[in-house]
MARKOLLUM-197272 format. One record per atom (N, C-alpha, C): atom name; residue number from 1; residue in one letter; x, y, z. Coordinates in steps of 0.02 Angstrom, whole numbers, plus 50000, padded with zeros to 5 digits. Example, Ala and Ser with C-alpha at 12.3 -4.5 7.8 and 13.67 -1.06 7.14 Angstrom:
% MARKOLLUM-197272
atom:n:res:px:py:pz
N:1:a:50660:49716:50390;
CA:1:a:50615:49775:50390;
C:1:a:50660:49835:50390;
N:2:s:50642:49888:50354;
CA:2:s:50684:49947:50357;
C:2:s:50645:50002:50394;
END
This chain:
% MARKOLLUM-197272
atom:n:res:px:py:pz
N:1:m:50317:50274:49897;
CA:1:m:50389:50286:49895;
C:1:m:50410:50298:49823;
N:2:d:50448:50353:49812;
CA:2:d:50462:50374:49743;
C:2:d:50537:50368:49729;
N:3:s:50562:50307:49725;
CA:3:s:50634:50296:49714;
C:3:s:50644:50248:49657;
N:4:d:50704:50246:49632;
CA:4:d:50721:50204:49575;
C:4:d:50735:50133:49599;
N:5:d:50691:50085:49582;
CA:5:d:50699:50017:49607;
C:5:d:50765:49985:49586;
N:6:s:50788:50000:49526;
CA:6:s:50851:49970:49503;
C:6:s:50909:49995:49544;
N:7:t:50908:50060:49561;
CA:7:t:50961:50088:49604;
C:7:t:50959:50057:49673;
N:8:m:50898:50051:49701;
CA:8:m:50891:50022:49767;
C:8:m:50912:49949:49768;
N:9:s:50895:49913:49715;
CA:9:s:50914:49842:49712;
C:9:s:50990:49835:49710;
N:10:e:51022:49879:49672;
CA:10:e:51096:49879:49669;
C:10:e:51125:49893:49738;
N:11:e:51094:49940:49774;
CA:11:e:51117:49957:49841;
C:11:e:51111:49896:49887;
N:12:f:51054:49862:49885;
CA:12:f:51044:49803:49926;
C:12:f:51095:49749:49911;
N:13:e:51109:49739:49846;
CA:13:e:51158:49688:49826;
C:13:e:51227:49703:49856;
N:14:i:51246:49766:49855;
CA:14:i:51311:49785:49882;
C:14:i:51314:49772:49958;
N:15:f:51259:49790:49992;
CA:15:f:51257:49778:50064;
C:15:f:51259:49703:50079;
N:16:e:51222:49663:50040;
CA:16:e:51221:49591:50051;
C:16:e:51291:49560:50042;
N:17:t:51329:49588:49995;
CA:17:t:51394:49559:49978;
C:17:t:51450:49584:50024;
N:18:h:51448:49649:50040;
CA:18:h:51506:49680:50073;
C:18:h:51494:49705:50144;
N:19:f:51432:49718:50162;
CA:19:f:51420:49754:50225;
C:19:f:51382:49714:50277;
N:20:l:51383:49648:50274;
CA:20:l:51349:49607:50323;
C:20:l:51375:49620:50394;
N:21:p:51441:49630:50405;
CA:21:p:51463:49646:50473;
C:21:p:51433:49711:50499;
N:22:f:51423:49760:50454;
CA:22:f:51391:49823:50473;
C:22:f:51319:49810:50495;
N:23:l:51282:49770:50457;
CA:23:l:51213:49756:50474;
C:23:l:51207:49717:50539;
N:24:k:51255:49673:50552;
CA:24:k:51256:49636:50614;
C:24:k:51265:49684:50673;
N:25:e:51309:49733:50665;
CA:25:e:51318:49783:50718;
C:25:e:51255:49825:50729;
N:26:k:51220:49841:50675;
CA:26:k:51157:49878:50682;
C:26:k:51107:49836:50722;
N:27:a:51104:49771:50707;
CA:27:a:51059:49727:50745;
C:27:a:51078:49725:50819;
N:28:e:51143:49724:50833;
CA:28:e:51166:49724:50903;
C:28:e:51145:49788:50938;
N:29:l:51141:49842:50901;
CA:29:l:51120:49906:50929;
C:29:l:51045:49906:50943;
N:30:i:51006:49876:50897;
CA:30:i:50933:49879:50901;
C:30:i:50905:49830:50952;
N:31:i:50931:49770:50956;
CA:31:i:50902:49717:50997;
C:31:i:50891:49737:51069;
N:32:p:50939:49769:51104;
CA:32:p:50926:49788:51173;
C:32:p:50869:49838:51183;
N:33:m:50849:49873:51130;
CA:33:m:50796:49922:51135;
C:33:m:50726:49890:51127;
N:34:l:50723:49830:51100;
CA:34:l:50659:49798:51087;
C:34:l:50627:49775:51153;
N:35:e:50561:49777:51154;
CA:35:e:50523:49753:51211;
C:35:e:50465:49710:51187;
N:36:g:50447:49661:51226;
CA:36:g:50390:49619:51210;
C:36:g:50406:49565:51159;
N:37:k:50354:49528:51141;
CA:37:k:50362:49470:51098;
C:37:k:50349:49485:51025;
N:38:k:50296:49525:51012;
CA:38:k:50273:49537:50944;
C:38:k:50311:49597:50915;
N:39:v:50354:49584:50866;
CA:39:v:50399:49635:50838;
C:39:v:50390:49638:50763;
N:40:l:50378:49699:50737;
CA:40:l:50371:49710:50665;
C:40:l:50427:49755:50641;
N:41:e:50459:49736:50585;
CA:41:e:50503:49782:50550;
C:41:e:50467:49808:50489;
N:42:v:50452:49873:50487;
CA:42:v:50422:49903:50428;
C:42:v:50478:49924:50381;
N:43:g:50464:49919:50315;
CA:43:g:50516:49935:50267;
C:43:g:50575:49888:50271;
N:44:c:50561:49823:50277;
CA:44:c:50615:49774:50289;
C:44:c:50657:49761:50227;
N:45:g:50635:49785:50168;
CA:45:g:50675:49775:50107;
C:45:g:50685:49702:50092;
N:46:t:50747:49683:50077;
CA:46:t:50762:49614:50060;
C:46:t:50778:49571:50121;
N:47:g:50766:49599:50180;
CA:47:g:50774:49560:50242;
C:47:g:50845:49557:50269;
N:48:d:50888:49603:50246;
CA:48:d:50957:49603:50270;
C:48:d:50962:49607:50346;
N:49:l:50923:49653:50375;
CA:49:l:50926:49662:50448;
C:49:l:50887:49608:50484;
N:50:l:50831:49586:50455;
CA:50:l:50790:49535:50487;
C:50:l:50829:49472:50504;
N:51:q:50876:49453:50460;
CA:51:q:50913:49391:50471;
C:51:q:50954:49393:50535;
N:52:f:50973:49453:50557;
CA:52:f:51012:49460:50618;
C:52:f:50968:49473:50679;
N:53:l:50905:49490:50667;
CA:53:l:50858:49502:50722;
C:53:l:50821:49439:50741;
N:54:y:50821:49389:50697;
CA:54:y:50782:49328:50709;
C:54:y:50803:49295:50774;
N:55:s:50753:49278:50815;
CA:55:s:50766:49246:50880;
C:55:s:50702:49213:50904;
N:56:d:50710:49161:50945;
CA:56:d:50652:49129:50976;
C:56:d:50618:49176:51026;
N:57:n:50652:49230:51044;
CA:57:n:50624:49277:51091;
C:57:n:50568:49320:51060;
N:58:y:50564:49321:50993;
CA:58:y:50516:49365:50960;
C:58:y:50471:49327:50912;
N:59:e:50411:49353:50904;
CA:59:e:50368:49335:50847;
C:59:e:50381:49390:50795;
N:60:l:50431:49378:50754;
CA:60:l:50456:49430:50710;
C:60:l:50418:49430:50644;
N:61:v:50397:49491:50623;
CA:61:v:50360:49500:50561;
C:61:v:50393:49557:50522;
N:62:g:50392:49552:50455;
CA:62:g:50420:49604:50413;
C:62:g:50371:49628:50361;
N:63:s:50373:49692:50345;
CA:63:s:50331:49719:50291;
C:63:s:50372:49764:50246;
N:64:d:50351:49769:50183;
CA:64:d:50383:49815:50136;
C:64:d:50333:49831:50081;
N:65:y:50345:49885:50046;
CA:65:y:50299:49906:49992;
C:65:y:50314:49869:49927;
N:66:s:50372:49835:49921;
CA:66:s:50394:49807:49858;
C:66:s:50391:49731:49859;
N:67:n:50355:49702:49811;
CA:67:n:50354:49629:49804;
C:67:n:50422:49601:49784;
N:68:i:50460:49640:49745;
CA:68:i:50527:49618:49724;
C:68:i:50572:49607:49785;
N:69:y:50572:49656:49831;
CA:69:y:50612:49650:49891;
C:69:y:50587:49594:49936;
N:70:l:50521:49589:49942;
CA:70:l:50493:49537:49986;
C:70:l:50508:49467:49961;
N:71:d:50509:49458:49895;
CA:71:d:50527:49392:49868;
C:71:d:50598:49373:49888;
N:72:k:50643:49422:49885;
CA:72:k:50713:49409:49906;
C:72:k:50716:49395:49981;
N:73:a:50676:49433:50019;
CA:73:a:50675:49423:50092;
C:73:a:50649:49353:50109;
N:74:r:50600:49330:50072;
CA:74:r:50572:49263:50086;
C:74:r:50624:49208:50072;
N:75:e:50666:49218:50022;
CA:75:e:50719:49170:50007;
C:75:e:50767:49164:50066;
N:76:r:50778:49219:50101;
CA:76:r:50827:49220:50155;
C:76:r:50796:49202:50222;
N:77:n:50733:49221:50234;
CA:77:n:50701:49213:50299;
C:77:n:50638:49172:50292;
N:78:l:50646:49107:50283;
CA:78:l:50590:49064:50267;
C:78:l:50539:49059:50324;
N:79:s:50561:49069:50386;
CA:79:s:50516:49059:50443;
C:79:s:50485:49123:50469;
N:80:i:50500:49181:50437;
CA:80:i:50474:49245:50459;
C:80:i:50415:49265:50415;
N:81:k:50360:49285:50447;
CA:81:k:50302:49308:50409;
C:81:k:50318:49375:50377;
N:82:l:50304:49381:50312;
CA:82:l:50317:49443:50275;
C:82:l:50255:49462:50236;
N:83:f:50240:49526:50233;
CA:83:f:50182:49548:50194;
C:83:f:50194:49617:50163;
N:84:k:50158:49629:50108;
CA:84:k:50165:49692:50073;
C:84:k:50120:49745:50106;
N:85:a:50148:49805:50117;
CA:85:a:50110:49858:50148;
C:85:a:50143:49925:50135;
N:86:d:50102:49977:50133;
CA:86:d:50124:50046:50126;
C:86:d:50105:50082:50191;
N:87:l:50152:50114:50223;
CA:87:l:50138:50148:50287;
C:87:l:50087:50204:50280;
N:88:l:50075:50227:50220;
CA:88:l:50027:50281:50209;
C:88:l:49956:50255:50193;
N:89:d:49948:50190:50192;
CA:89:d:49883:50159:50176;
C:89:d:49844:50147:50240;
N:90:d:49804:50195:50260;
CA:90:d:49768:50192:50324;
C:90:d:49723:50130:50329;
N:91:k:49686:50115:50275;
CA:91:k:49638:50060:50278;
C:91:k:49673:49993:50290;
N:92:f:49729:49984:50257;
CA:92:f:49764:49920:50265;
C:92:f:49783:49907:50338;
N:93:w:49808:49959:50372;
CA:93:w:49836:49949:50439;
C:93:w:49783:49945:50494;
N:94:l:49719:49953:50477;
CA:94:l:49665:49947:50527;
C:94:l:49667:49879:50561;
N:95:q:49684:49827:50523;
CA:95:q:49686:49759:50550;
C:95:q:49742:49748:50600;
N:96:y:49790:49794:50602;
CA:96:y:49848:49786:50646;
C:96:y:49849:49837:50703;
N:97:e:49795:49872:50715;
CA:97:e:49794:49922:50769;
C:97:e:49807:49888:50837;
N:98:n:49851:49920:50877;
CA:98:n:49868:49895:50944;
C:98:n:49893:49822:50943;
N:99:k:49930:49805:50892;
CA:99:k:49949:49735:50880;
C:99:k:50020:49719:50906;
N:100:f:50067:49766:50899;
CA:100:f:50138:49750:50909;
C:100:f:50166:49781:50972;
N:101:d:50212:49743:51003;
CA:101:d:50248:49769:51062;
C:101:d:50303:49818:51041;
N:102:s:50337:49803:50986;
CA:102:s:50390:49845:50960;
C:102:s:50385:49849:50885;
N:103:v:50402:49908:50857;
CA:103:v:50406:49917:50785;
C:103:v:50474:49946:50769;
N:104:i:50509:49917:50721;
CA:104:i:50573:49941:50697;
C:104:i:50563:49975:50630;
N:105:a:50588:50036:50624;
CA:105:a:50589:50072:50559;
C:105:a:50660:50095:50548;
N:106:s:50699:50054:50513;
CA:106:s:50770:50067:50504;
C:106:s:50784:50092:50433;
N:107:e:50802:50155:50428;
CA:107:e:50814:50188:50363;
C:107:e:50752:50183:50319;
N:108:v:50696:50205:50345;
CA:108:v:50632:50200:50310;
C:108:v:50599:50267:50298;
N:109:i:50588:50307:50351;
CA:109:i:50544:50365:50344;
C:109:i:50575:50420:50301;
N:110:e:50641:50419:50291;
CA:110:e:50672:50468:50246;
C:110:e:50652:50455:50173;
N:111:h:50627:50395:50159;
CA:111:h:50604:50377:50092;
C:111:h:50531:50395:50081;
N:112:i:50497:50419:50133;
CA:112:i:50425:50432:50129;
C:112:i:50413:50507:50133;
N:113:q:50378:50533:50083;
CA:113:q:50368:50606:50080;
C:113:q:50330:50631:50142;
N:114:d:50278:50596:50161;
CA:114:d:50240:50616:50221;
C:114:d:50264:50573:50280;
N:115:d:50323:50589:50306;
CA:115:d:50352:50550:50360;
C:115:d:50311:50555:50424;
N:116:s:50278:50611:50435;
CA:116:s:50236:50620:50494;
C:116:s:50178:50571:50494;
N:117:k:50146:50562:50437;
CA:117:k:50091:50514:50433;
C:117:k:50115:50443:50443;
N:118:a:50174:50427:50417;
CA:118:a:50203:50360:50426;
C:118:a:50213:50345:50501;
N:119:l:50237:50394:50538;
CA:119:l:50248:50385:50610;
C:119:l:50182:50377:50647;
N:120:k:50131:50412:50624;
CA:120:k:50065:50406:50656;
C:120:k:50035:50337:50643;
N:121:t:50050:50308:50585;
CA:121:t:50029:50239:50571;
C:121:t:50063:50191:50620;
N:122:i:50128:50200:50630;
CA:122:i:50164:50157:50677;
C:122:i:50136:50165:50747;
N:123:f:50119:50226:50766;
CA:123:f:50088:50238:50831;
C:123:f:50025:50196:50840;
N:124:r:49983:50193:50788;
CA:124:r:49919:50158:50794;
C:124:r:49928:50083:50799;
N:125:i:49980:50055:50766;
CA:125:i:49987:49982:50767;
C:125:i:50025:49957:50827;
N:126:l:50055:50002:50866;
CA:126:l:50087:49981:50928;
C:126:l:50036:49974:50984;
N:127:k:50048:49925:51028;
CA:127:k:50008:49919:51088;
C:127:k:50019:49979:51134;
N:128:p:49975:49991:51182;
CA:128:p:49988:50044:51231;
C:128:p:50056:50035:51263;
N:129:s:50094:50089:51267;
CA:129:s:50163:50089:51293;
C:129:s:50212:50050:51250;
N:130:g:50192:50035:51188;
CA:130:g:50237:50000:51142;
C:130:g:50296:50043:51122;
N:131:v:50346:50011:51092;
CA:131:v:50410:50043:51078;
C:131:v:50423:50049:51003;
N:132:l:50444:50108:50983;
CA:132:l:50469:50121:50915;
C:132:l:50545:50125:50918;
N:133:v:50578:50085:50876;
CA:133:v:50651:50091:50867;
C:133:v:50662:50116:50796;
N:134:l:50693:50175:50792;
CA:134:l:50698:50211:50729;
C:134:l:50770:50229:50714;
N:135:t:50791:50218:50651;
CA:135:t:50856:50245:50629;
C:135:t:50845:50283:50565;
N:136:v:50878:50341:50560;
CA:136:v:50872:50385:50502;
C:136:v:50940:50416:50486;
N:137:p:50950:50439:50424;
CA:137:p:51013:50474:50407;
C:137:p:51016:50543:50441;
N:138:a:51074:50559:50467;
CA:138:a:51083:50620:50507;
C:138:a:51112:50677:50465;
N:139:f:51098:50737:50488;
CA:139:f:51128:50800:50465;
C:139:f:51105:50820:50394;
N:140:n:51067:50874:50392;
CA:140:n:51042:50900:50329;
C:140:n:51098:50920:50281;
N:141:f:51154:50945:50308;
CA:141:f:51207:50969:50264;
C:141:f:51243:50912:50228;
N:142:l:51231:50850:50250;
CA:142:l:51260:50792:50215;
C:142:l:51218:50770:50155;
N:143:y:51159:50800:50146;
CA:143:y:51115:50779:50091;
C:143:y:51152:50788:50024;
N:144:s:51154:50734:49985;
CA:144:s:51196:50732:49925;
C:144:s:51156:50706:49866;
N:145:n:51188:50706:49808;
CA:145:n:51158:50675:49749;
C:145:n:51144:50601:49760;
N:146:h:51187:50570:49801;
CA:146:h:51177:50499:49815;
C:146:h:51114:50489:49856;
N:147:d:51101:50533:49905;
CA:147:d:51038:50530:49942;
C:147:d:50979:50532:49895;
N:148:k:50981:50579:49850;
CA:148:k:50926:50588:49802;
C:148:k:50919:50526:49758;
N:149:k:50975:50498:49736;
CA:149:k:50974:50441:49691;
C:149:k:50942:50379:49724;
N:150:i:50953:50371:49789;
CA:150:i:50926:50312:49823;
C:150:i:50859:50326:49856;
N:151:g:50829:50385:49840;
CA:151:g:50761:50397:49861;
C:151:g:50751:50430:49928;
N:152:h:50803:50465:49953;
CA:152:h:50795:50502:50015;
C:152:h:50763:50570:50001;
N:153:f:50708:50584:50035;
CA:153:f:50678:50651:50030;
C:153:f:50716:50701:50074;
N:154:r:50749:50676:50126;
CA:154:r:50780:50720:50175;
C:154:r:50828:50681:50218;
N:155:r:50871:50717:50254;
CA:155:r:50906:50692:50312;
C:155:r:50879:50729:50373;
N:156:y:50899:50709:50433;
CA:156:y:50867:50736:50493;
C:156:y:50918:50766:50542;
N:157:s:50895:50816:50578;
CA:157:s:50930:50839:50638;
C:157:s:50895:50808:50698;
N:158:k:50927:50809:50755;
CA:158:k:50894:50784:50815;
C:158:k:50830:50824:50830;
N:159:k:50834:50890:50818;
CA:159:k:50777:50933:50832;
C:159:k:50718:50918:50787;
N:160:s:50730:50911:50721;
CA:160:s:50675:50897:50675;
C:160:s:50645:50829:50689;
N:161:l:50687:50781:50706;
CA:161:l:50662:50713:50720;
C:161:l:50622:50713:50785;
N:162:n:50647:50748:50835;
CA:162:n:50612:50753:50898;
C:162:n:50542:50782:50888;
N:163:n:50537:50833:50845;
CA:163:n:50473:50866:50834;
C:163:n:50421:50820:50802;
N:164:i:50441:50783:50750;
CA:164:i:50391:50741:50716;
C:164:i:50374:50679:50758;
N:165:i:50421:50654:50796;
CA:165:i:50407:50596:50839;
C:165:i:50359:50615:50894;
N:166:n:50371:50672:50926;
CA:166:n:50325:50695:50979;
C:166:n:50256:50711:50951;
N:167:s:50254:50740:50891;
CA:167:s:50190:50757:50860;
C:167:s:50149:50695:50843;
N:168:a:50183:50639:50831;
CA:168:a:50148:50576:50816;
C:168:a:50122:50542:50879;
N:169:g:50140:50567:50938;
CA:169:g:50113:50540:51000;
C:169:g:50162:50500:51041;
N:170:f:50226:50502:51023;
CA:170:f:50277:50464:51059;
C:170:f:50315:50508:51109;
N:171:s:50344:50475:51157;
CA:171:s:50391:50506:51204;
C:171:s:50460:50475:51193;
N:172:i:50509:50515:51176;
CA:172:i:50576:50490:51161;
C:172:i:50612:50472:51226;
N:173:e:50639:50411:51227;
CA:173:e:50677:50389:51286;
C:173:e:50753:50390:51273;
N:174:t:50772:50375:51210;
CA:174:t:50843:50376:51191;
C:174:t:50849:50407:51122;
N:175:i:50897:50452:51115;
CA:175:i:50913:50478:51048;
C:175:i:50988:50490:51046;
N:176:r:51021:50462:50995;
CA:176:r:51094:50466:50992;
C:176:r:51117:50463:50919;
N:177:y:51178:50486:50909;
CA:177:y:51212:50477:50845;
C:177:y:51248:50410:50845;
N:178:w:51256:50381:50786;
CA:178:w:51290:50317:50778;
C:178:w:51327:50316:50712;
N:179:n:51384:50283:50711;
CA:179:n:51426:50273:50652;
C:179:n:51465:50336:50636;
N:180:i:51512:50353:50679;
CA:180:i:51553:50413:50670;
C:180:i:51599:50405:50610;
N:181:l:51626:50346:50598;
CA:181:l:51670:50336:50541;
C:181:l:51631:50345:50476;
N:182:g:51569:50320:50475;
CA:182:g:51527:50328:50416;
C:182:g:51511:50401:50402;
N:183:f:51506:50442:50454;
CA:183:f:51494:50514:50445;
C:183:f:51548:50544:50401;
N:184:f:51611:50531:50418;
CA:184:f:51666:50561:50379;
C:184:f:51672:50529:50310;
N:185:g:51657:50465:50305;
CA:185:g:51658:50432:50240;
C:185:g:51605:50461:50193;
N:186:w:51545:50473:50220;
CA:186:w:51491:50502:50179;
C:186:w:51508:50573:50159;
N:187:l:51534:50612:50206;
CA:187:l:51551:50682:50193;
C:187:l:51602:50686:50136;
N:188:i:51653:50645:50138;
CA:188:i:51707:50648:50088;
C:188:i:51684:50619:50021;
N:189:n:51655:50559:50023;
CA:189:n:51640:50523:49961;
C:189:n:51579:50549:49924;
N:190:f:51525:50561:49962;
CA:190:f:51462:50577:49930;
C:190:f:51447:50652:49928;
N:191:k:51470:50689:49977;
CA:191:k:51456:50761:49979;
C:191:k:51511:50801:49943;
N:192:i:51574:50786:49958;
CA:192:i:51629:50825:49929;
C:192:i:51649:50798:49861;
N:193:l:51660:50732:49855;
CA:193:l:51684:50703:49793;
C:193:l:51626:50682:49746;
N:194:n:51565:50682:49772;
CA:194:n:51506:50666:49732;
C:194:n:51511:50596:49700;
N:195:k:51535:50549:49738;
CA:195:k:51539:50479:49715;
C:195:k:51473:50444:49727;
N:196:h:51469:50380:49708;
CA:196:h:51411:50339:49724;
C:196:h:51436:50273:49752;
N:197:l:51392:50239:49788;
CA:197:l:51410:50175:49818;
C:197:l:51421:50124:49763;
N:198:d:51478:50089:49767;
CA:198:d:51490:50036:49718;
C:198:d:51517:49975:49753;
N:199:s:51534:49925:49715;
CA:199:s:51553:49860:49744;
C:199:s:51628:49855:49757;
N:200:s:51663:49911:49758;
CA:200:s:51736:49909:49767;
C:200:s:51758:49915:49840;
N:201:a:51709:49911:49886;
CA:201:a:51726:49918:49957;
C:201:a:51777:49864:49977;
N:202:k:51831:49886:50007;
CA:202:k:51884:49840:50026;
C:202:k:51870:49807:50093;
N:203:s:51890:49745:50100;
CA:203:s:51878:49709:50162;
C:203:s:51912:49744:50221;
N:204:s:51970:49775:50209;
CA:204:s:52005:49809:50263;
C:204:s:51965:49868:50289;
N:205:l:51930:49904:50243;
CA:205:l:51888:49960:50262;
C:205:l:51828:49936:50302;
N:206:i:51797:49882:50280;
CA:206:i:51739:49854:50315;
C:206:i:51761:49831:50385;
N:207:y:51821:49804:50390;
CA:207:y:51847:49781:50455;
C:207:y:51854:49840:50503;
N:208:v:51883:49895:50478;
CA:208:v:51892:49954:50520;
C:208:v:51824:49982:50541;
N:209:l:51777:49986:50494;
CA:209:l:51710:50010:50510;
C:209:l:51678:49968:50563;
N:210:t:51683:49902:50557;
CA:210:t:51653:49857:50605;
C:210:t:51683:49867:50674;
N:211:k:51749:49873:50678;
CA:211:k:51782:49884:50743;
C:211:k:51761:49950:50773;
N:212:s:51753:50001:50731;
CA:212:s:51729:50066:50755;
C:212:s:51660:50060:50785;
N:213:l:51615:50024:50752;
CA:213:l:51547:50016:50776;
C:213:l:51545:49974:50840;
N:214:q:51590:49927:50847;
CA:214:q:51594:49889:50909;
C:214:q:51612:49934:50968;
N:215:i:51656:49982:50956;
CA:215:i:51673:50031:51008;
C:215:i:51612:50072:51026;
N:216:e:51570:50087:50976;
CA:216:e:51511:50129:50988;
C:216:e:51456:50092:51026;
N:217:r:51464:50028:51036;
CA:217:r:51416:49993:51079;
C:217:r:51416:50023:51150;
N:218:n:51475:50044:51171;
CA:218:n:51482:50069:51240;
C:218:n:51504:50142:51243;
N:219:m:51506:50175:51186;
CA:219:m:51529:50244:51185;
C:219:m:51488:50284:51135;
N:220:k:51466:50344:51156;
CA:220:k:51427:50387:51112;
C:220:k:51469:50447:51091;
N:221:f:51462:50467:51028;
CA:221:f:51498:50524:51001;
C:221:f:51449:50580:50984;
N:222:p:51474:50642:50979;
CA:222:p:51430:50700:50966;
C:222:p:51408:50706:50893;
N:223:l:51426:50658:50851;
CA:223:l:51403:50657:50782;
C:223:l:51407:50586:50755;
N:224:g:51374:50575:50699;
CA:224:g:51374:50509:50668;
C:224:g:51333:50513:50605;
N:225:l:51337:50460:50564;
CA:225:l:51301:50459:50501;
C:225:l:51226:50448:50512;
N:226:t:51209:50418:50569;
CA:226:t:51141:50396:50583;
C:226:t:51117:50422:50650;
N:227:i:51052:50438:50654;
CA:227:i:51021:50451:50719;
C:227:i:50980:50390:50738;
N:228:v:50988:50368:50800;
CA:228:v:50953:50310:50826;
C:228:v:50907:50332:50882;
N:229:v:50845:50310:50880;
CA:229:v:50794:50332:50929;
C:229:v:50757:50271:50957;
N:230:k:50746:50273:51022;
CA:230:k:50696:50230:51054;
C:230:k:50643:50276:51081;
N:231:a:50580:50265:51060;
CA:231:a:50524:50307:51082;
C:231:a:50467:50262:51104;
N:232:r:50427:50288:51151;
CA:232:r:50372:50248:51179;
C:232:r:50305:50280:51163;
N:233:k:50257:50239:51146;
CA:233:k:50189:50262:51133;
C:233:k:50158:50288:51197;
N:234:k:50136:50350:51196;
CA:234:k:50103:50379:51255;
C:234:k:50033:50350:51261;
N:235:n:50013:50335:51322;
CA:235:n:49945:50308:51334;
C:235:n:49893:50365:51334;
END
């Protein structure tokens, strides 16, 4: 992963401070898609999402490429097993082949230059008929200086995502847009005005965003900031 750690750390700090309701809503979106007991989140970062996924229903495990992020994650999630790993390191993942019932990759593969290989790694570590739950940034035309700054190689269309997921050996069961309010916020702030994420997010704005995402639990829109996928490993 070729991104600026200081920029990413700043981003994580902002999310930890201001966007916890957003992360909770993302967890509410992901949890119904999970299957089985053994669940791995790849690219778990500082564990922001893991804290909302933790449940006695799962043997939850997290991995990340950065020791700095993992140390922060361990401070927050003392009972969750965490380990350092790179999705492109074939030899490392041999020990985990056919190991997990579900794998979560939330805002991960856009940070990896060879995203196709990363998905093939996930395919190998899932059990037969295992489930991949994937979230990625949507719409190529939204790609901004901020994307580049935080280490995004690309954003995705449904078509491009469908192609690489199928090529990795998965069958897509659900694909949808999510976070319609975030779509317009990103378009205005990062694409048009060329701003960057800072700590000035107002509680009123976070409240509106959270309420919007709660509506999206039961309603799908034709666009959104994020594409959400549930895909199954083909036998």
